[in-house]
N, C-alpha and C positions, 0 to 999 in steps of 0.2 A: 505086785509090790505095792505097799501102802504109800500113797502120795501125801507128802506133808501139806497140811492146810495152809502153810505159809507161802506156797508157790502155786500160781495159776497154771493149770495144765493146758495142753494144746486146744482142747475143745471148750476152754473158758471156765471151767469149774474152779472153785476155791478162791481164796483171797490172798493177794500178794502182801509181802511185808512192807513196812514203811520204807520208802526210798526206791523201790523197784516199780517202774511204771507198768500199768496194766496192759499196755500195747505190746509188750514182749510176749510173743507166742512161739511155740516150738515149730520148727520145720520138720524135724524127725518125729514120726508118730509111733513107730514100733521100736524094737530093740529093748534095751533095759534103761532104767532110770535110777539115778542116785541123787538123794537130796539130804539135807542136813536134819530132816525129821527122823532119819534112821541112825540114831546115835550109837547104838551098839556099845553102850558103856563109855563112850568118849564124849568130849565136848564137841559142840557144833564145829568149831574151827579145826580141831584136830581131825575130826572125821572128814571134813572137806579136803584138807591137805592129803589125806590118804586116798581119797577119790581121785584127785588131780594126778597124783603120782602114779596110781595104778592105770589110769586111762591113757596118759600121754607118756612122758619120760620122767625120770626122777628129777624133781625140782625143789628149790627152797622157796617156801611160800611165806609171805609177810602180810600182815594186816596194814591198813592205812592208819595214819595217826588219828587218835581220837575215837577209833572204832572199838567197841567192846566185843570180845570173842563170843560171848554168849548171845550177842545180837546178830551175829553173822548169819546170812541166808544165801543159799545157792542150790541150783539143780543142774545135773549133767545128764544128758541122754547119749547113748552110744549103742554099740553092738551091731551096727550094720555097716556094709561096705561092699566093694566089688574086688575080687581077687585079693591082693595084699594092700589095697587102698581102703583105709578105715575112716568112717565119718563119726564125728562127735559134735555135740552142741551144748553150749554153756550159757546159762542165765544166772548171774550172781552179783553180789555186792562188791564194792571196791577192794582191790588187792594188788600185790606185786608178786610175780613169780620169776625166779631166776634160775638159769642153768649154769652152775658153777664148774670150775675145773675139777673140783673134788668129785662132783656128780658124774662128770664125763669120764674121769679115770676109772670109775667103778661100773660104767655102763655095760650092758650086755647086748644092746641093740643100737643101730646107727640109722636114724630116721630123719627125713625132712617133713616139715609141717607147714601147712598154709592156713592162715586165719582169715576168714571173711568177717568183717565187722558189720553187724546187723543193727545194733543200737549203741549210742554213745561213742566213746573214743577209746583207743588203745595206742600206746607208744611201744613199738617193737624196736629193740636196740640189739645190733649185732655187727661185728666186723667194723666198728668205728662209725656205723651209720645209724640213723634213727628214722623210722617210718611212722608217721602219725596216721593211724587208721581211723577214718570216719565212716559212717554208714555208706555202703556202696564202694568200699575199697578193700583190698586184701594184700597180704604180703607173705613171702616165703621165709622160713628160718630153719637153721641146721642144728640138729641135736648134738653134733660132734664138735661144736664150737660154742663158746659162752654166749648167752643171750638173756634178755629180760623182756617181760611183757608187763606194762604198768597200766592199771585201770583206776582212774581217779573217781569214777562214778559207777553206779550200777550199770551193767553192760550185758550185751548179748552177742555171742560169737558162734560161728560155724567153723569147724576145724577138720581139715583133711590131714591124714598121717600116712606115710608110705616109706618103705625101706630105701636107703640111699641107692642100692643097686637097681631098684625099679625105675626111679626117676632118671638115673644116670644113663640108662639104656636109650632114653629119648632126648635128654638134655645134657650136653657136654658141660662139665664144670658148673653144676647147679649152684655151688656156693657163691658164684659171682652175682647171683640175683637176689641174695638174701637182704632183708630189711629195706626193700624198695617198694613204696606204695603203688599199687596198680589199681586203676579204675575198673570197677565191674559194671559200669554204666555205658561203656562205649567199646568199639572195636572187639578184639579177641577176648578181652575181659568180660564183656557182656555175653558173648557167645558161650564162654566157659560157664558163667554163672547160670545162664538159662539151661544149659545141658545138665549141669550138676543138680540143680533144684528139681528138674524134671526126673532125673535119675533117682534122686532121694525119694520122690513121691512114688515111683514105681517100687522101690525097695520097701516102702512102708505099706504097700497095698497088695503085694503078691507073695505067695509062699514058695514058688518055684525059684531055684537058684538062677542067678544072672550069668549069662554066657561070659567066659573069660575074655572073649574078644572085646567086650564092653569095657573091661578094665584097661586093656591096652589103648582103646580109643580115648578114654578119659585121660590117661597119663600123657598120651601124645598131644591132646588138646592143651593140657597144662604146659607142656614143653613149648608148643607153638606160641602160647600166650606170652611166656617169659622170654622167648628168643626172638620175638618179632622186632623189627627195626625200631619201632616206637619205644619198646622197652629197653633195647640195647642202648639207645641214645641217652637213657636216664642213668646208666651206670656211672658211678662216681667213685673216686678214691680207690682205684683198682689196686693200689699198693696195700690197702687194708685187706683186700681179698687174698692177695698173694701172701701177706704176712700170716693171715689166719690159717691158710693151707700149710704153710711152713711150720706153724706151731703144732698143727695136728700131726704132721709127719714126724716131727721130733718127739711128740708124745707117744706115737705108735712105736717108734724105735726104742724109747726108754722102757715101754711096757713089754717089749719082746726082745730086749737086748741080748739075752743069753740063749736065745733060740738059734741053733746051728743053721736053720733054714732061712734065717733073716738075710735078705739080700735086696738089691734094687728092684727086682721083679715083684717080690712080695710086698715091698713098701708101696710101689706104684699101684698094685692091685688093691691094697687096703684103702686107697683113696679114690679108686675108680679113675685113675689117670694112666697114661702110657708111660713107659720107661723114658721115652724121648722127652716127654713133657716134664718128667721128674728131673732129668738132667738140665733142662732149660730153667726150671725153678731154682736150681742150685748153682747156676752159671756164675752168679755174682756173689756167692757165699764163699767164705774162706776155706771151706772143706766140701768135698763131694760127699754124697751119701755114704759111699763105701768107706771113705776116710773117717767120717764121723762115727760110724759103727765101730771101726777098728780102734779109734782113740778112746771111745767110751769103754770098750771091753778091756783094753790095756790098763786104763785108769782104775777100773774096778778090780782087776787082778792085782795091781800094786797095792790097793787099799787092803785087800785080803792078806797079802804078804806082810804088810806093816801092822796088822792087827794082832797084837800079842795075846789077845784073849781067846783066840781059836788055835786049834792044832794046825801046824803048817802042812798044807797039802803037797802032794807030789806034783811035779810040773805037768805030768800027763792029766791028772785029775783036775788041776786048776785050768788047764787049757780047755778041757771039755766043759768045765763049769761055766766059763765065760763065752762059750759058743764057738771056739776055734777047733780046727780039725785034728791037730797033732801038737805034741810038745815041741817038736822041732820048729814048726811054723810059729808057734807062740813065742818061743825063745828068740827067734830072729826078729820078729816084729817088736818084741819088748825091748830088745837092745837098740833097735833103730829109734824107738820112741824115747827111751830114757838114758841111753848110752852105757847101760850096764846090763848084765844078765839077770834074770829073775832070781837066781840063787844068791846073788850078791846083795839083795835087799834084806835088811834086818827087821825084826819085829818092832823095833823102836823107830823105824822110818829112816834110818841112816843106811850107809853102804857098808857091807861086810868087807873087811880087809882080807884079801885072799891069802896074805902071808900070816 
């Protein structure tokens, strides 16, 4: 792949653009490289946004005020990893990336990411918390919940990305640890950094595949780092974590409302928590998960019955459409909810007079 003359490569060739210090050199030496020199018919900024979205998760990218799109510069390296843990590295000019609700709703994967700050600063915001990352610090963030990464100056980051199910095998409720800055210069953070960079060096220099056991060792080390007593003592605003998890659960229910297999077990499995913990989460809520699902289904059914623009369905087909097992079950639940039978609902939203 042709390397843009605007970006200095790992071995020191080339000239950097104005504003990106020469000291920024890549840790990853192999894999692939994407830089704004490969325009492919698009502007530099549009190409960069495509690169970021393809490498990580779907994000909304914004330039900083006063920055011209045509002057933007950045390089990403990736394509290496162990097991399902993937490594990427970014050197780029200032920007803001945000994971929005709309992006999450259309997501096809559910990952956790960890950013190691190598040069300059980054503000990671998630679950009501903000982590200011300086060189020698890192933070975890969750692609299933809204977040943002803000870079005010040209920066250098190393990023790990792994599926939720992989991290959750080693770390219970990993969302508790998002947007908390961790030092990579002491304790378990230093051990993790040294192991990680040594591993990346091996991946960059040998052709043979890495043993899967190494992937488990890495994820286990990540879990130990975040779950150590020092890190746990830094957890703040736990209500924000709980609220974020509740929002994800409600979003999952909305996205799968009419699935007849939707139940407490499936909801719990979708968030990698136990059914017992799911009940605990909703202990202070006005409705249980089961009640919430039923109410949403019945409300949807009533909206269909009141919609005069569509042909009125049979009770059996309507029951199946909203995820209920039978017309009889649907009718009983509907009457408990609204005080009338489904057949008594008119297309104009009123109640049909049985006489």
